[in-house]
FIVEX-743368 format. One record per residue: x, y, z of N, C-alpha, C in turn; residue in three letters. Coordinates in steps of 0.1 Angstrom, whole numbers, padded with zeros to 4 digits, always signed. Each point is the difference from the previous one (the first is absolute). Layout:
XYZXYZXYZAla...
//
This chain:
+0008-0012+0000-0008+0012+0000+0009+0012+0000Unk-0005+0011-0007+0008+0012+0000-0002+0008+0013Unk+0009+0007+0004-0001+0008+0012-0009+0012-0002Unk-0008+0004+0010-0008+0012-0002+0008+0012+0001Unk+0012-0001+0005+0009+0011+0001+0004+0005-0014Unk-0002-0008-0010+0004+0003-0014-0010+0010-0006Unk-0012+0002+0007-0010+0008-0006-0004+0011+0010Unk-0004+0011-0006-0005+0011+0008-0014-0004+0005Unk-0003+0004+0012-0014-0003+0006-0010+0008-0009Unk-0010-0007-0006-0010+0006-0008-0009+0009+0009Unk-0006+0010-0007-0009+0009+0007-0012-0008+0004Unk-0006+0003+0012-0011-0007+0005-0013+0006-0005Unk-0010-0009-0003-0013+0005-0004-0007+0008+0011Unk-0010+0007-0003-0007+0009+0009-0008-0009+0011Unk-0002-0013-0003-0008-0008+0010+0010-0005+0011Unk+0013+0003-0001+0009-0003+0011-0002+0012+0009Unk-0007-0002+0011-0003+0011+0010+0009-0001+0012Unk+0008+0010+0003+0009+0001+0011+0008-0013+0001Unk+0006-0004-0011+0008-0012+0000-0007-0013+0002Unk-0013-0001-0004-0007-0012+0003-0010-0003-0011Unk-0002-0013-0003-0010-0004-0010-0009-0011+0006Unk-0012+0000-0003-0010-0010+0004-0004-0008-0012Unk+0001-0013+0001-0003-0009-0011-0012-0009+0003Unk-0009-0001-0009-0012-0009+0001+0003-0013-0007Unk-0003-0011+0006+0003-0013-0005-0010-0010+0006Unk-0001-0012-0005-0010-0010+0005+0007-0010+0010Unk+0012-0003-0002+0007-0010+0009-0006-0013-0001Unk-0006-0003-0012-0007-0013-0002+0002-0006-0014Unk+0012+0003-0006+0002-0003-0014+0015-0005-0002Unk+0004-0011+0006+0014-0004-0001+0003-0004-0014Unk+0012+0002-0006+0012+0005+0008+0001+0015+0000Unk-0010+0007-0004+0000+0015-0002-0001+0007+0013Unk-0011-0003+0008-0002+0007+0012-0008-0010+0009Unk+0006-0003+0012-0007-0010+0009+0007+0001+0014Unk-0007-0006+0009+0006-0001+0014+0007-0013+0001Unk+0013+0001+0005+0008-0012+0001-0006-0009+0011Unk-0005+0006+0011-0007-0007+0011-0013+0008+0003Unk-0010-0007+0004-0013+0006+0002+0000+0011+0010Unk+0010-0001+0010+0001+0010+0010+0008+0013-0004Unk+0006-0001-0012+0009+0011-0004-0008+0013-0002Unk+0006+0011+0002-0007+0013-0002+0005+0006-0014Unk+0011-0004-0005+0006+0006-0012+0001-0011-0011Unk-0006+0003-0012+0000-0010-0011+0014-0001-0006Unk+0002-0011-0007+0012-0002-0007-0004-0004-0015Unk+0011-0001-0008-0003-0004-0014+0007+0008-0010Unk-0002-0003-0013+0006+0007-0011-0004+0015+0000Unk-0013+0002+0001-0005+0014+0000+0005+0008+0012Unk+0001-0006+0012+0004+0006+0012+0015+0004-0002Unk+0008-0008-0006+0014+0003-0002+0002+0011-0010Unk-0009+0000-0010+0000+0012-0010-0003+0013+0007Unk-0011-0001+0009-0003+0013+0007+0011+0004+0009Unk+0006-0009+0007+0011+0003+0009+0011+0006-0007Unk+0003-0005-0012+0011+0005-0008-0003+0014-0005Unk-0012+0003-0004-0004+0013-0004+0001+0010+0012Unk-0004-0004+0012+0001+0009+0011+0014+0003+0004Unk+0009-0010-0001+0014+0002+0003+0006+0010-0010Unk-0004-0002-0013+0005+0009-0011-0004+0014+0003Unk-0012+0002+0005-0005+0014+0003+0004+0005+0014Unk+0007-0009+0008+0004+0004+0013-0011+0001+0009Unk-0010-0009-0001-0013+0001+0007-0002-0012+0009Unk-0007+0002+0011-0005-0011+0008-0013-0005-0007Unk-0005-0012+0004-0011-0006-0007-0010-0007+0010Unk-0013+0002-0002-0010-0007+0008-0009-0007-0010Unk-0004-0013+0003-0009-0007-0008-0014-0001+0006Unk-0010+0003-0009-0014-0001+0004-0006-0012-0007Unk-0005-0009+0007-0005-0013-0005-0015+0001-0001Unk-0006-0004-0012-0014+0000-0002-0003-0011-0010Unk-0013-0002-0003-0005-0009-0011+0004+0006-0013Unk+0001-0008-0010+0003+0006-0014-0009+0011-0004Unk-0013-0002+0002-0009+0010-0005+0000+0013+0008Unk+0008+0000+0011+0001+0012+0007+0012+0008-0003Unk+0009-0005-0008+0013+0006-0003-0001+0014-0006Unk-0006+0000-0012-0001+0013-0007-0009+0010+0007Unk-0011-0004+0006-0008+0010+0008+0008+0006+0011Unk+0009-0008+0006+0009+0005+0011+0009+0010-0006Unk+0006-0002-0012+0009+0009-0006-0008+0013-0003Unk-0012-0001-0006-0008+0012-0003-0003+0008+0012Unk-0002-0007+0012-0004+0007+0012+0012+0006+0007Unk+0012-0003-0005+0012+0006+0006+0005-0008+0012Unk-0004-0013+0001+0004-0008+0012+0014-0006-0003Unk+0004+0001-0013+0014-0005-0003+0005+0008-0012Unk+0014-0001-0001+0007+0008-0011+0000-0008-0013Unk+0000-0013+0001+0000-0008-0013-0005-0014+0003Unk-0004-0007-0010-0005-0013+0000+0009-0009-0007Unk+0005-0011+0006+0008-0011-0007-0005-0013+0007Unk-0007-0008-0009-0006-0012+0006-0004-0010-0011Unk+0009-0003-0009-0003-0009-0011-0013+0005-0008Unk+0000+0013-0002-0012+0006-0007+0003+0003-0014Unk-0008-0004-0009+0003+0002-0015-0002+0014-0004Unk+0008+0005-0009-0002+0012-0007-0011-0001-0009Unk-0010+0009+0000-0011+0000-0010-0003+0014-0004Unk-0005+0002-0012-0004+0013-0005-0012+0005+0009Unk-0008-0008+0005-0012+0004+0008+0006+0006+0013Unk+0009-0007+0007+0006+0005+0012+0008+0013-0002Unk+0006+0001-0012+0008+0012-0002-0008+0012-0004Unk-0013-0002-0001-0009+0012-0002+0000+0008+0013Unk+0001-0007+0012-0001+0006+0013+0013+0002+0007Unk+0010-0008-0003+0013+0000+0007+0011-0001-0010Unk+0012+0004+0004+0012-0002-0008+0006-0014+0004Unk+0006-0007-0010+0006-0013+0003+0012-0002-0008Unk+0010-0006+0006+0013-0003-0007+0002-0015+0001Unk+0003-0007-0011+0003-0014+0000+0014-0003+0006Unk+0000-0012+0007+0013-0004+0005+0003-0015-0002Unk-0011-0008-0004+0001-0015+0000-0010-0005-0010Unk+0005-0011-0007-0009-0007-0010-0007-0012+0006Unk-0011-0003-0005-0008-0011+0006-0009-0007-0010Unk-0004-0012+0003-0010-0008-0008-0011-0005+0009Unk-0012-0001-0005-0011-0005+0007-0002-0015-0003Unk-0003-0007+0011-0002-0015-0002-0013-0004+0006Unk-0005-0012-0005-0012-0006+0006+0006-0011+0009Unk-0005+0000+0013+0004-0010+0010-0012-0009+0003Unk+0002-0013+0000-0011-0009+0004+0006-0010+0010Unk-0009-0008+0006+0005-0011+0009+0008-0010-0007Unk+0010-0005+0007+0010-0009-0007-0007-0012-0007Unk-0011-0005+0006-0007-0011-0006-0010+0003-0011Unk-0001+0013-0003-0010+0005-0010+0006-0001-0014Unk-0005-0009-0008+0005-0001-0014-0010+0005-0010Unk-0011+0007+0004-0010+0005-0009+0002+0014-0005Unk+0010+0007+0006+0003+0014-0005+0014+0000-0005Unk+0001+0003-0013+0014+0001-0006+0001+0013-0008Unk-0011+0007-0003+0000+0012-0008-0011+0009+0006Unk+0000+0013-0003-0011+0009+0004-0014-0005-0004Unk-0001-0006-0012-0013-0005-0005-0006-0011+0009Unk+0009-0007+0007-0005-0010+0009-0006+0005+0013Unk+0000+0013+0002-0006+0007+0011-0015+0001-0002Unk-0005-0003-0011-0015+0001-0003-0006-0010+0009Unk-0011+0005+0008-0007-0008+0009+0007-0003+0013Unk+0012+0006+0002+0008-0001+0012-0001+0012+0009Unk+0006-0001+0012+0000+0012+0009+0014+0004+0003Unk+0001+0014+0002+0013+0006+0003+0000+0007+0013Unk+0011-0001+0007+0002+0009+0012+0010+0010-0003Unk-0004+0013+0002+0008+0011-0005+0003+0010+0012Unk+0012+0005+0001+0003+0010+0010-0007+0013-0004Unk-0007+0006+0010-0008+0012-0003+0009+0012-0003Unk-0004+0008-0010+0007+0012-0004+0011-0002-0010Unk+0003-0012-0004+0010-0003-0009-0005+0001-0015Unk+0009+0000-0009-0004+0000-0014-0006-0013-0004Unk+0003-0011+0008-0005-0013-0004-0015+0000+0001Unk-0006+0009+0007-0015+0000+0001-0006+0004-0013Unk+0007+0005-0009-0006+0003-0013+0000-0012-0010Unk+0008-0010+0004+0002-0011-0009-0013-0008-0002Unk-0008-0003+0011-0012-0008-0003-0010+0007-0009Unk-0001+0013+0001-0009+0007-0010+0005-0001-0014Unk+0013+0001-0002+0006-0001-0013-0002-0015-0006Unk+0002-0010+0009-0003-0013-0004-0014-0003-0004Unk-0009+0006+0009-0014-0003-0002-0006+0006-0013Unk+0006+0011-0005-0004+0005-0013+0002-0010-0011Unk+0012-0006+0001+0003-0011-0010-0008-0012+0002Unk-0002-0004+0013-0008-0012+0002-0015+0002-0005Unk-0005+0012+0002-0014+0003-0004-0001-0001-0015Unk+0010+0006-0007+0000+0000-0015+0001-0015-0005Unk+0007-0008+0008+0002-0014-0005-0011-0009+0006Unk-0009+0005+0007-0011-0008+0005+0004-0009+0012Unk+0011+0004+0007+0005-0008+0011-0005+0006+0014Unk+0001-0008+0010-0004+0004+0014+0011+0010+0005Unk-0005+0010+0007+0009+0010+0006+0009-0005+0011Unk+0011+0007+0003+0008-0003+0011-0005+0009+0011Unk-0002-0005+0012-0004+0008+0012+0012+0003+0008Unk-0001+0011+0009+0011+0003+0008-0004+0007+0013Unk+0008-0002+0010-0002+0007+0013+0013+0007+0004Unk-0001+0012+0005+0012+0007+0004+0003-0002+0015Unk+0013+0001+0003+0005-0002+0014+0010+0011+0003Unk+0002+0002+0013+0008+0012+0004+0015-0002-0004Unk+0005-0012-0001+0014-0002-0003+0002-0012-0009Unk+0012+0000-0007+0002-0012-0009+0002-0013+0008Unk+0004+0001+0013+0001-0011+0009-0014-0006+0001Unk-0010+0008+0003-0013-0005+0002-0006-0006-0013Unk+0003+0007-0011-0005-0005-0013+0006-0014-0003Unk+0013-0001+0002+0006-0013-0003-0005-0011+0010Unk-0003+0004+0012-0006-0010+0010-0013-0006-0005Unk-0008+0008-0007-0013-0005-0005+0003-0011-0010Unk+0010+0001-0008+0004-0010-0010+0004-0013+0008Unk+0008+0002+0010+0006-0012+0007-0011-0008+0007Unk-0010+0007+0006-0011-0007+0007-0012-0004-0010Unk+0001+0004-0012-0009-0004-0010-0013+0008-0002Unk+0001+0012+0006-0012+0009-0002+0001+0008-0013Unk+0011+0000-0006+0002+0007-0014+0009-0010-0008Unk-0003+0001-0013+0008-0009-0009+0014+0005-0003Unk+0001+0014+0000+0013+0006-0003+0001+0014+0005Unk+0012+0005+0000+0003+0014+0003+0009+0006-0010Unk+0001+0013-0001+0009+0007-0009+0010+0007+0009Unk+0013-0001-0003+0010+0007+0007+0012+0003-0008Unk+0011+0005+0006+0012+0003-0007+0009-0012+0000Unk+0008-0001-0010+0008-0012-0002+0010-0003+0012Unk+0007+0010+0004+0010-0002+0011-0008-0003+0014Unk-0011+0007+0002-0008-0002+0012-0005-0015+0000Unk-0004-0005-0012-0005-0013-0001+0011-0010+0004Unk+0012+0002-0005+0011-0009+0003+0003-0001+0015Unk-0001+0012+0007+0002+0000+0015-0012-0008+0007Unk-0012+0003-0005-0012-0006+0006+0000-0016-0002Unk+0005-0004-0011+0001-0015-0003+0009-0006+0010Unk+0012+0006+0002+0009-0005+0010-0005+0000+0014Unk-0007+0011+0004-0005+0001+0013-0011-0010+0003Unk-0008-0004-0010-0011-0009+0002+0004-0015-0002Unk+0013-0002-0002+0005-0014-0002-0005-0006-0013Unk-0003+0008-0010-0004-0005-0013-0015-0003-0001Unk-0008+0006+0009-0014-0002-0001-0007+0007-0012Unk+0007+0010-0006-0005+0007-0011+0011+0000-0011Unk-0004+0004-0012+0009+0000-0012-0004+0011-0009Unk+0009+0004-0008-0002+0009-0011-0005-0008-0012Unk-0012+0003-0006-0005-0007-0011+0001+0008-0013Unk+0002+0013+0001+0001+0008-0012+0006+0013+0003Unk+0009+0004-0009+0007+0013+0001-0005+0009-0011Unk-0006+0011+0003-0004+0009-0011+0012+0006-0007Unk-0001+0002-0014+0011+0005-0007+0003+0015+0002Unk-0011+0007+0004+0002+0015+0002+0009+0002+0011Unk+0009+0010-0002+0009+0004+0011-0005+0013+0006Unk+0000+0000+0014-0004+0011+0007+0012+0007+0007Unk-0002+0012+0005+0010+0006+0008-0006+0005+0013Unk+0008-0003+0011-0004+0005+0013+0005+0015+0000Unk-0008+0008+0008+0003+0014+0000+0000+0005+0015Unk+0007+0011+0002+0000+0008+0012-0009+0012-0003Unk-0011+0001+0008-0009+0011-0002+0002+0011+0010Unk-0001+0013-0005+0000+0012+0008-0011+0009-0004Unk-0003+0010+0008-0009+0010-0004+0005+0007-0013Unk-0010+0006-0007+0004+0007-0013+0010+0011+0003Unk+0012-0001-0007+0010+0010+0001+0011-0003-0010Unk+0000+0007-0012+0010-0003-0010+0014+0001+0005Unk+0003+0009+0009+0013+0002+0006+0004-0012+0009Unk-0009-0004+0008+0003-0012+0009+0001-0013-0008Unk-0008-0001-0010+0001-0012-0009+0014+0000-0006Unk+0005+0011-0005+0013+0001-0006+0011-0004+0010Unk-0001+0005+0012+0010-0004+0011-0001-0014+0004Unk-0012-0006+0000-0002-0014+0003+0007-0009-0011Unk-0003+0004-0012+0006-0008-0011+0016+0001+0000Unk+0005+0012+0003+0014+0002+0001+0006-0009+0011Unk-0007+0000+0011+0005-0009+0012+0000-0014-0004Unk-0010-0005-0007+0000-0014-0004+0011-0003-0010Unk+0003+0009-0009+0012-0002-0009+0013-0001+0008Unk+0001+0009+0010+0012+0000+0008+0002-0013+0007Unk-0011-0006+0006+0000-0012+0007+0004-0012-0010Unk-0005+0001-0012+0004-0010-0010+0015+0001-0003Unk+0005+0012-0002+0014+0002-0003+0009-0005+0012Unk-0004+0002+0012+0007-0004+0011+0001-0015+0003Unk-0009-0007-0007-0001-0015+0002-0009-0004+0011Unk-0008+0010+0005-0009-0003+0011-0011-0011-0004Unk-0005+0002-0012-0011-0010-0004+0006-0014-0002Unk+0013+0000-0005+0006-0013-0002+0002-0007+0013Unk+0003+0007+0011+0002-0005+0013-0014-0005+0006Unk-0010+0008-0003-0014-0004+0005-0004-0013-0007Unk+0002-0001-0013-0004-0012-0007+0007-0012+0005Unk+0013+0001+0003+0008-0011+0005-0005-0004+0014Unk-0004+0010+0008-0004-0003+0014-0013-0008+0000Unk-0009+0002-0009-0013-0007-0001-0001-0010-0011Unk+0012-0004-0005+0000-0010-0011-0009+0004-0011Unk+0000+0013-0003-0009+0006-0010+0008+0003-0013Unk-0006-0003-0012+0008+0003-0012+0004+0015-0001Unk+0013+0002-0002+0005+0014-0001-0007+0007-0012Unk-0003-0008-0010-0006+0006-0012-0014+0006+0003Unk-0006-0003+0011-0012+0006+0004+0001+0015+0002Unk+0012+0005+0003+0002+0014+0002+0004+0007-0013Unk+0001-0007-0010+0004+0006-0013-0012+0007-0007Unk-0004+0012+0006-0011+0007-0005+0004+0014-0004Unk-0008+0006-0009+0002+0015-0003-0007+0008+0011Unk+0008+0006+0009-0005+0007+0011-0008+0012-0005Unk+0002+0005-0012-0007+0011-0005-0013-0003-0007Unk-0003-0013-0001-0012-0004-0007-0013+0001+0009Unk
//
Protein backbone atom coordinates (compact mmCIF):
# COMPACT_ATOMS: atom_id res chain seq x y z
CA UNK A 1 0.00 0.00 0.00
CA UNK A 2 1.17 3.52 -0.73
CA UNK A 3 1.80 5.81 2.21
CA UNK A 4 -0.74 8.56 2.84
CA UNK A 5 2.22 10.83 3.46
CA UNK A 6 2.81 10.85 -0.29
CA UNK A 7 -0.44 12.75 -0.80
CA UNK A 8 -1.69 16.10 0.44
CA UNK A 9 -4.77 15.82 2.65
CA UNK A 10 -7.81 16.52 0.43
CA UNK A 11 -10.23 19.29 1.31
CA UNK A 12 -13.11 18.06 3.43
CA UNK A 13 -16.71 18.32 2.19
CA UNK A 14 -19.12 20.66 3.95
CA UNK A 15 -20.86 17.74 5.66
CA UNK A 16 -17.74 17.23 7.78
CA UNK A 17 -18.88 19.29 10.77
CA UNK A 18 -16.35 20.26 13.45
CA UNK A 19 -14.07 17.43 12.37
CA UNK A 20 -16.83 14.80 12.53
CA UNK A 21 -19.02 12.83 10.11
CA UNK A 22 -22.06 10.68 10.84
CA UNK A 23 -22.68 7.68 8.59
CA UNK A 24 -25.98 5.83 8.10
CA UNK A 25 -25.73 2.09 7.48
CA UNK A 26 -27.76 -1.09 8.09
CA UNK A 27 -25.18 -3.36 9.77
CA UNK A 28 -27.08 -6.32 8.30
CA UNK A 29 -25.48 -6.94 4.92
CA UNK A 30 -22.20 -8.91 5.20
CA UNK A 31 -19.51 -8.63 3.97
CA UNK A 32 -20.35 -4.95 3.42
CA UNK A 33 -21.84 -3.84 6.73
CA UNK A 34 -22.66 -6.08 9.69
CA UNK A 35 -22.11 -6.70 13.39
CA UNK A 36 -19.31 -9.12 14.14
CA UNK A 37 -21.09 -10.06 17.39
CA UNK A 38 -24.73 -9.38 18.30
CA UNK A 39 -23.63 -7.35 21.32
CA UNK A 40 -21.31 -5.07 19.31
CA UNK A 41 -22.16 -1.39 19.06
CA UNK A 42 -20.00 -0.63 16.02
CA UNK A 43 -20.48 -2.35 12.65
CA UNK A 44 -17.68 -3.85 10.55
CA UNK A 45 -17.30 -4.74 6.89
CA UNK A 46 -16.20 -3.49 3.49
CA UNK A 47 -18.41 -0.38 3.61
CA UNK A 48 -17.37 0.44 7.17
CA UNK A 49 -13.69 0.28 6.21
CA UNK A 50 -14.37 2.56 3.22
CA UNK A 51 -16.15 5.06 5.48
CA UNK A 52 -13.32 4.90 8.03
CA UNK A 53 -10.77 5.52 5.28
CA UNK A 54 -12.70 8.55 4.02
CA UNK A 55 -12.94 9.97 7.54
CA UNK A 56 -9.19 9.49 8.07
CA UNK A 57 -8.48 11.17 4.74
CA UNK A 58 -10.56 14.17 5.80
CA UNK A 59 -9.08 14.21 9.30
CA UNK A 60 -12.47 13.50 10.84
CA UNK A 61 -13.93 11.35 13.61
CA UNK A 62 -16.83 9.11 12.64
CA UNK A 63 -20.09 7.88 14.17
CA UNK A 64 -22.29 5.16 12.67
CA UNK A 65 -26.09 5.33 12.84
CA UNK A 66 -27.72 1.93 12.25
CA UNK A 67 -31.21 1.56 10.79
CA UNK A 68 -33.25 -0.61 8.45
CA UNK A 69 -32.45 -0.25 4.75
CA UNK A 70 -35.65 1.66 3.99
CA UNK A 71 -34.71 4.25 6.63
CA UNK A 72 -31.27 5.12 5.22
CA UNK A 73 -32.11 7.81 2.67
CA UNK A 74 -34.90 9.38 4.76
CA UNK A 75 -32.34 9.71 7.58
CA UNK A 76 -29.94 11.43 5.19
CA UNK A 77 -32.69 13.77 4.00
CA UNK A 78 -33.59 14.62 7.60
CA UNK A 79 -29.97 15.45 8.39
CA UNK A 80 -29.47 12.61 10.85
CA UNK A 81 -26.32 11.57 8.98
CA UNK A 82 -23.72 13.06 6.65
CA UNK A 83 -23.66 10.23 4.14
CA UNK A 84 -25.10 6.77 3.45
CA UNK A 85 -22.94 3.74 2.65
CA UNK A 86 -24.65 0.38 3.00
CA UNK A 87 -24.53 -1.78 -0.11
CA UNK A 88 -27.02 0.57 -1.76
CA UNK A 89 -27.19 0.68 -5.55
CA UNK A 90 -26.79 3.84 -7.56
CA UNK A 91 -29.96 4.59 -9.49
CA UNK A 92 -31.25 7.48 -11.57
CA UNK A 93 -34.36 7.60 -9.39
CA UNK A 94 -32.35 8.03 -6.18
CA UNK A 95 -30.07 10.55 -7.84
CA UNK A 96 -33.06 12.80 -8.47
CA UNK A 97 -33.11 13.54 -4.73
CA UNK A 98 -29.52 12.86 -3.63
CA UNK A 99 -26.00 12.97 -5.04
CA UNK A 100 -24.23 9.64 -5.29
CA UNK A 101 -20.71 8.48 -6.16
CA UNK A 102 -19.91 4.88 -7.17
CA UNK A 103 -17.18 2.96 -5.40
CA UNK A 104 -17.88 -0.76 -6.01
CA UNK A 105 -19.32 -3.06 -8.71
CA UNK A 106 -21.90 -5.72 -8.00
CA UNK A 107 -24.18 -8.37 -9.50
CA UNK A 108 -27.64 -9.49 -8.39
CA UNK A 109 -28.29 -13.20 -7.78
CA UNK A 110 -31.26 -15.44 -7.09
CA UNK A 111 -30.78 -17.53 -3.95
CA UNK A 112 -32.86 -20.63 -3.18
CA UNK A 113 -32.74 -23.47 -0.68
CA UNK A 114 -29.93 -25.94 -1.37
CA UNK A 115 -32.40 -28.72 -2.15
CA UNK A 116 -34.54 -26.63 -4.51
CA UNK A 117 -33.93 -27.66 -8.12
CA UNK A 118 -37.03 -25.99 -9.56
CA UNK A 119 -35.48 -22.55 -9.97
CA UNK A 120 -32.65 -22.09 -12.44
CA UNK A 121 -33.61 -18.87 -14.26
CA UNK A 122 -35.82 -15.81 -13.56
CA UNK A 123 -38.55 -17.40 -15.69
CA UNK A 124 -38.76 -20.24 -13.17
CA UNK A 125 -40.02 -17.75 -10.56
CA UNK A 126 -43.45 -17.84 -12.21
CA UNK A 127 -45.89 -19.13 -9.59
CA UNK A 128 -43.20 -18.94 -6.88
CA UNK A 129 -42.71 -16.64 -3.88
CA UNK A 130 -39.87 -14.23 -3.14
CA UNK A 131 -38.62 -12.75 0.14
CA UNK A 132 -37.19 -9.26 -0.46
CA UNK A 133 -35.38 -6.78 1.78
CA UNK A 134 -37.58 -3.68 2.12
CA UNK A 135 -36.40 -0.49 0.45
CA UNK A 136 -33.98 -2.18 -1.94
CA UNK A 137 -34.03 -2.06 -5.73
CA UNK A 138 -34.80 -5.80 -5.65
CA UNK A 139 -38.38 -4.87 -4.75
CA UNK A 140 -38.85 -3.66 -8.35
CA UNK A 141 -37.92 -7.04 -9.83
CA UNK A 142 -41.21 -8.89 -9.16
CA UNK A 143 -43.20 -6.18 -10.97
CA UNK A 144 -40.82 -6.35 -13.93
CA UNK A 145 -41.06 -10.14 -14.05
CA UNK A 146 -44.84 -10.10 -13.72
CA UNK A 147 -45.23 -7.87 -16.77
CA UNK A 148 -43.49 -10.56 -18.79
CA UNK A 149 -45.35 -13.41 -17.08
CA UNK A 150 -48.69 -11.73 -17.80
CA UNK A 151 -47.77 -11.25 -21.45
CA UNK A 152 -46.78 -14.91 -21.66
CA UNK A 153 -49.90 -16.11 -19.85
CA UNK A 154 -47.91 -17.37 -16.85
CA UNK A 155 -48.66 -17.20 -13.14
CA UNK A 156 -47.17 -14.19 -11.35
CA UNK A 157 -44.42 -14.29 -8.76
CA UNK A 158 -45.52 -13.13 -5.32
CA UNK A 159 -43.29 -11.41 -2.79
CA UNK A 160 -43.11 -10.25 0.79
CA UNK A 161 -40.70 -7.61 2.12
CA UNK A 162 -38.61 -7.91 5.29
CA UNK A 163 -36.56 -5.45 7.33
CA UNK A 164 -33.19 -7.02 6.53
CA UNK A 165 -31.56 -9.37 4.05
CA UNK A 166 -30.88 -11.73 6.96
CA UNK A 167 -34.62 -11.97 7.60
CA UNK A 168 -35.40 -12.40 3.90
CA UNK A 169 -32.88 -15.22 3.54
CA UNK A 170 -34.25 -16.89 6.67
CA UNK A 171 -37.66 -17.17 4.97
CA UNK A 172 -36.02 -19.23 2.24
CA UNK A 173 -34.23 -21.46 4.73
CA UNK A 174 -37.42 -22.26 6.67
CA UNK A 175 -39.45 -22.74 3.49
CA UNK A 176 -41.77 -19.75 3.70
CA UNK A 177 -40.37 -18.35 0.44
CA UNK A 178 -39.01 -20.09 -2.62
CA UNK A 179 -36.17 -17.64 -3.20
CA UNK A 180 -34.65 -14.27 -2.42
CA UNK A 181 -32.67 -11.71 -4.39
CA UNK A 182 -29.41 -10.35 -3.07
CA UNK A 183 -25.90 -9.25 -4.00
CA UNK A 184 -23.37 -11.85 -5.17
CA UNK A 185 -20.74 -11.31 -2.46
CA UNK A 186 -23.40 -11.15 0.27
CA UNK A 187 -24.82 -14.45 -0.97
CA UNK A 188 -21.39 -16.08 -0.75
CA UNK A 189 -21.02 -15.02 2.88
CA UNK A 190 -24.56 -16.15 3.72
CA UNK A 191 -24.04 -19.58 2.12
CA UNK A 192 -20.97 -20.10 4.29
CA UNK A 193 -22.72 -18.87 7.44
CA UNK A 194 -25.68 -21.21 6.93
CA UNK A 195 -23.52 -24.26 6.29
CA UNK A 196 -24.70 -24.57 2.70
CA UNK A 197 -28.43 -24.50 3.42
CA UNK A 198 -28.88 -22.11 0.47
CA UNK A 199 -27.32 -21.73 -2.96
CA UNK A 200 -27.03 -19.26 -5.83
CA UNK A 201 -29.18 -20.53 -8.69
CA UNK A 202 -28.84 -17.61 -11.11
CA UNK A 203 -26.62 -14.57 -11.58
CA UNK A 204 -28.12 -11.66 -13.50
CA UNK A 205 -25.87 -10.41 -16.32
CA UNK A 206 -26.51 -6.75 -15.53
CA UNK A 207 -23.76 -5.06 -13.54
CA UNK A 208 -24.73 -2.67 -10.77
CA UNK A 209 -22.67 -0.15 -8.83
CA UNK A 210 -22.86 0.52 -5.14
CA UNK A 211 -22.90 4.20 -4.27
CA UNK A 212 -22.21 6.57 -1.41
CA UNK A 213 -25.13 8.99 -1.13
CA UNK A 214 -24.96 12.55 0.21
CA UNK A 215 -27.35 15.47 0.16
CA UNK A 216 -27.40 17.45 -3.08
CA UNK A 217 -24.20 19.50 -3.41
CA UNK A 218 -22.09 19.59 -6.60
CA UNK A 219 -19.05 20.76 -4.61
CA UNK A 220 -19.34 18.03 -1.98
CA UNK A 221 -19.88 15.41 -4.68
CA UNK A 222 -16.69 16.57 -6.41
CA UNK A 223 -14.75 16.33 -3.14
CA UNK A 224 -16.17 12.87 -2.40
CA UNK A 225 -15.16 11.61 -5.83
CA UNK A 226 -11.69 13.10 -5.40
CA UNK A 227 -11.31 11.34 -2.05
CA UNK A 228 -12.33 7.99 -3.55
CA UNK A 229 -9.74 8.42 -6.30
CA UNK A 230 -7.08 9.19 -3.68
CA UNK A 231 -7.95 6.06 -1.70
CA UNK A 232 -7.71 4.02 -4.88
CA UNK A 233 -4.27 5.48 -5.69
CA UNK A 234 -3.06 4.82 -2.16
CA UNK A 235 -3.97 1.13 -2.39
CA UNK A 236 -6.63 1.37 0.30
CA UNK A 237 -9.25 -0.46 -1.74
CA UNK A 238 -6.80 -3.22 -2.61
CA UNK A 239 -6.12 -3.72 1.11
CA UNK A 240 -9.86 -3.81 1.91
CA UNK A 241 -10.46 -6.36 -0.84
CA UNK A 242 -7.72 -8.57 0.55
CA UNK A 243 -9.03 -8.29 4.10
CA UNK A 244 -12.48 -9.59 3.14
CA UNK A 245 -11.35 -11.99 0.41
CA UNK A 246 -13.21 -9.74 -2.01
CA UNK A 247 -12.19 -9.40 -5.68
CA UNK A 248 -10.02 -6.29 -6.11
CA UNK A 249 -11.62 -5.81 -9.53
CA UNK A 250 -14.83 -4.91 -7.72
CA UNK A 251 -13.33 -1.50 -6.97
CA UNK A 252 -12.41 -0.87 -10.61
CA UNK A 253 -15.12 1.70 -11.24
CA UNK A 254 -15.28 5.15 -12.81
CA UNK A 255 -15.72 7.31 -9.72
CA UNK A 256 -17.04 10.14 -11.91
CA UNK A 257 -19.85 8.05 -13.41
